[in-house]
N, C-alpha and C positions, 0 to 999 in steps of 0.2 A: 672453128674460132680459136684465136690464140688465148691460152689461159694465163694471162699475165699475173705474176704473183705480186702483190703489193705488201709492203710491211704493214701489219695491224696497226691501227691508231692506238696511241698511248692509254686512252681512257678504257678500252677494251679489257675486260678481266682476263686473265691469261687462261682460266678454266672454261672460258667462252671460246675460245680460238680453236677451230677445227679446219684443217687444211683439206677442204672438198672442194672438187670442181664440179660445177652443176652437169657438165658434159660426161663426167664419169664418175657418178656417185657409186661407192663401194657397194657391190650387191646389185647395182643397177640394171646389169646385162641379164640378170635371171627374174628379178621381179622389180620393176622400176619404182611401183609404189611403195612396196615394203621398205626399199633402199632409202627413200626419203623419210619415212616414219621413223627407221631405226637410228637416224641422227639425233633424235630427241629424248633418249634415255633418261637425262638428267636435267636438261634445260628446254625451255620451250621458244628460246631465240639463241641462237649461235653466231659466231663470226667467222667468216672465211676470208683469207688474204686473195683468194682467186678473182678472176674478172675484175681486176682493180679494187677489191674488198668490198664486201657488202655482209649484211646479215641474212639469216635464214630462219623463218619461222618453223618450228618443228612440232607444234601440237595444236589441235583444233582451236582451243580457246585464243591463242595469240593469233592465229590466221583470222579468225572471225573479228576479234577485236580491232586488228587493224584495217580489215575491209570496211568495217563499220564506223571508222572514224576519218572520213574523207578530208575533214578540215585539218587534221594532224598529218596525213599521210596522202601525198599527190600521186596522181597516175600520169604525171607528165613524162617521165622516162619508162617507156615499155620494155627495153630489153636491158640486158647484162652481156658484156660491159657496156656503161652508158655512153655510147657514141651517138653523135647526131644522125637522123635520118634525112633523107632528101626532102621529104614533105611531113606534116604533122598529121598523124592518123587521127580522125575526128569521127565519134567523140572520145575514142579511147584516151588520148593524151590530153583531155580537157578536164577541169574540175569545175564545181559549184555552176552557176548560171550557165556558163558556156557549155559545159557537158550537158546540162539539162536540155537547152534549146537545140542542140546538135543531136542529141539522142532522140528527141520528139520526131526527128526527120525519118529516122529509120525504124523505130518502133513499130508503126502501124502495119508495115509489111512483114513484122515477124510475130505478130499476135496469133493466138490459136486458130482464129477463123481464117486469118490470111494464109497461114501455113497450111491448113487442112486443104486449101485449095489445090495444092500440089500433091496431096496424098495420093490420088488416083493414078496419076503417071508415074510417080516414085514406086508405087506398088507393081504396076505394070514392068517398070524398068528392073526391079528387084527379081521379079518371076523370070524375065526374059534372061538375066544374068545367069541365075541359077540352073534354069533349064538348059542354059547353053553349055554349061561345063559338067552337069550332073553325070551324062553318061561316060565321061572319062574317067569317073571314080577318083578325081583329083582336082585341085586348084591350088594356086597360090594366092590366098584371100586378099592379101593387101592390094595387089596389082588387078586382080580379077574382079574384085568386088568394092573394097572399103575406098580405093581411090576413083572409082568410077560413080558410084551412086550419088554422094554429096555434091561433087563437082557438077555432076549433070543436072541436079535439082537447082543449084545456083545459076547455071548457065539459062535455065527455063526462066528463073525468076527476073534476070537481066537481060534476057531475049539477046544473048550472045551465041555465035556459031558452035555447034557441038565439036566441029573439028578442032577447035581451039583447046579442048579439054586437056590433052596430054601436056601441051606446052604451059598453059596455066598451072596445073599440078606440079611440075617441075619448079616453077618459081616460087610456089607458096611453099612447097617442102623445104627448098633451099633457104627462104627466108625465115622459117620458125625452127629449123633443125639444122642449119648450116654449120660447119665445123672451123670455117675461117670468116674473119671480117670481110674479106673480099667477096667470098660466096654470097654471103648475106647482102652486102651492098649491091652487087651486081643483079640479084634476083629482085631486091626492091626497086631498082631502075628500071629493070624490064617491066615490071608489073606496072610502075606508075606510067612509063611511055605507052603500054597497050591501053590502058584505061583512059589515059588522055586521049587518045586517038577514038576510042569509042563514044566518050563525052563529046568530042567535036562532031561527030556523026550525030548524036541524039539532039544537039543543039540545032542542027541544020534539019533534021526530021523527028521530032520527039514522039513517043509512043506512050503506053500505058505501064511499061516496065519500071523497075526500081530505079535504074539510072536516070530515066526522065522525070521520076519524082524527085530525085535530088536536085537536077536542075532547075525544076520549078519552085523547089522550095525557098523559103524565106527564114531568117532569124532576126529576131527583134526589129520587123518590119522592113527588112532589107533583103535583095536576093544574096545568094552565095557567091564570093569570089569563085575563079576558075580554080584556085589553088583549094579553097575550101571543098569545092565539089569533088576535086581529085582526091584529096585526103579522105574524104567519106566514102567515096566509092571503091577505092583500094581497101579500106578496111573491111567493107561488105564482103569483098572477095577473099580477103586473107583471114579474117577472124575465125570463121566457123568450118572452113574446109579441112585443114589438116587435124584440126582437133576431133571433129567428128569421125574421120578415116582412123585416127588413133584409137578413139574409144571403141569402134566396131571391132578393130583388131585385138584389143586386149581382152573385150568379152569373148569373141570367139576363141581364143587362146584358151580362156579359162573354161568356156563349155565344152571344148574338145577333151579336156581333162577331167570334166566331172559330169558323167552320165546321169547320176541322180538328179542333179540340177536341171539337165535338158528334160528328163522325164516330168519333172514338177511343172515346168512352163508348158509342155504338152498336154499333161492332164489338167491343168488349169487355165484354159485359153482366155478366160474373162478376166484374169489377172495378169496379162501382159504388162500393164502399165506398172503394176506393182514389182514385176520382175525386172523391168527397164530400170527403175530407179535404184534398186538394190544392187544390181550389177553396175551401175553407173557410180554408186557410192564407193564401191571397192576399187574402182580404176580410173581415179582422176588422172587427167592428162596436162591441165594448164598450169603453168608456174608463172605466176604474174609477178610483177615489180611495183612497188610503192616507194615513194622518197619523202622522208621526214620534212615537214614544213618548218617545224621549230624543234627545239630539244624536248623530248618527252620521254619519260619512264615506261618501259615496258618490260614486263615478266622480270621486275627486279634489276634492270640494267637500263642506261641512258642511251638512247638513241640521239644522236646529234643532227641538228637540221643539216639537210643536204645528203644524209647517209641513205643508202638504199638497202631495202628489205625485200627478199624473194619469198614469195607465198606459194608453196606448193599445194594446190588445192587438195590433193590425195591425202594429205596429213590429217585433215579435218575428218575425212571419212574413214580413216584407219585409227582414230583415236579411241582408244579402249574407255576413256571416261565418258565418251559420247555415244558409243557403240559397243557393247559387250561382245567379246570375240569378232572383232572387226574383220579380221581377215576372212572370217567364213561368210558366205552367202546365206541369209536367213530371210526367207520371203515372209516370216511371221512378225518381223520387226515393225513397231509401231510407226507409222508414216511421220516424217519430220524432215525439216530442211538439212541437206548435208551441203559440204562446201564444193560439190562438184562443179558449180557454175558460179561459185565465188558469193559474195554478201554485199549488201549496200548498194548505192546508187549506180555502180559500175557492174552489176550482177549481168552476166552474160545475156545480151540481147537475143542471141540465137538458141537459147535454151528451149523453146517450144519446137523449132525446126530439129533440132538434135533428137529430141525425144520422139518425134514422129518418125524419124529415119531409123531410129533404134528399134522402136516397136514393129516395123514393117520388116526388117532384118530377122528379128527373132521369129515372127509368125511365119514368113513365106520360107525362110531356111529351115526350120525345124519340121515344118509340114513336108518337106520333101526330101530333107537329108536328117532325118532323127539321130542317126549314129554315125559319128565321124570321130577322127582322132588326128593328132599331128602326125606327119609322116617323119618317122624317125631317121630318114636318111639326111635330114637337113637340120641344122641348128635353128632356134628361134632365141634371137637376141633382142633383148629389150633395150631401149635408149632413155636415157635421160637428157633433156635439154630444156629450153623455153617451153616445148611442148613434148612430154614424154611420148614415146612410140615404139613401134615395132616395124623393122625393115621388111621382113619376109615372114609369111606364116603360111607354110605348106601344109595342107590338109588332105585327108585320104578318107574314102569310105567305100563300101560294097554297093555295086549297082544292082544287086539282085532283088529278091522279092522283099527285102526290108524297107524298102521304099514307101512312103506314106503318100498321098495326093490330098488334095483340097477338092 
């Protein structure tokens, strides 16, 4: 994506202006989450002239305040720079009543009971993947696991061919982490074309999958238009895939460098949900955008109507005012809401699905490969973007007697 530099608006105080590109936050290649948090040493809201100019929330209080003020901050613009998309993502880009009625379409398929129905197949897939590369003593975790499991689960949920997985993954990755506007647009167009074709097939022969549920859905007593069906279905595909893969990669990078954390999880198997929440708190991946619907004062500065604010979820989880020693993993922390999945009415609908997949990863990996490390022959480079991520994560381990089995 081109990082067009815009002149800061006149009303922005000079000491709030920081020339930072969301695609290259200083220090982001080493630790994406810490890099975002480091921007907020003085203020909770700063302005950058990059991406046509926007605000960045840099502490947990500001992030949560904006998320919980949907009447003041709209979700209508999902990406920066604020360029038009070929279709509207529903319910992501909707507010108020519109958001509620479209969210009600997808929520039932992502509730805990519905998500749990896929857990057996997801667990078997995780075991098969790990058992497949365990004998080699190495893997490239992103390609060999993180990009396979979440997308496979999605394909089961929407009853689409497994052979389409690699193609869909490329499009989702380009749409959320593309470096040029052309790459992002091409990926979105490809996704919309693919899903449009699949929706046409479902209209002719509906089933019990989520796409068929979208086709049969109604809002305010009327059926969805084809454009509304398309925007809702593409969001289902794009929203949770790259984010879950990224979260898995960050967590495994951390575990590879912290054997004591691995041991705690293995020695406390009944606490895997606690471990999952704490690891996700430390490694937030989504950086969402909100747009001011009116002039509003936040963190002692005026945000004017139409201005955009980037909300890096990770700065909430790394705020020392909310979590003492936030960079450390501490499984004794008292449970509480973190910003990993956002707050308010737009809180991530796929949170239950992400949790289920993360728990399975921890259980099945550590029961088979308890001791592993990053292969020092290759660099591990973090990325900051609309979704923080890791391109490659080469891991290695001994294949001898150290292996555990379930």
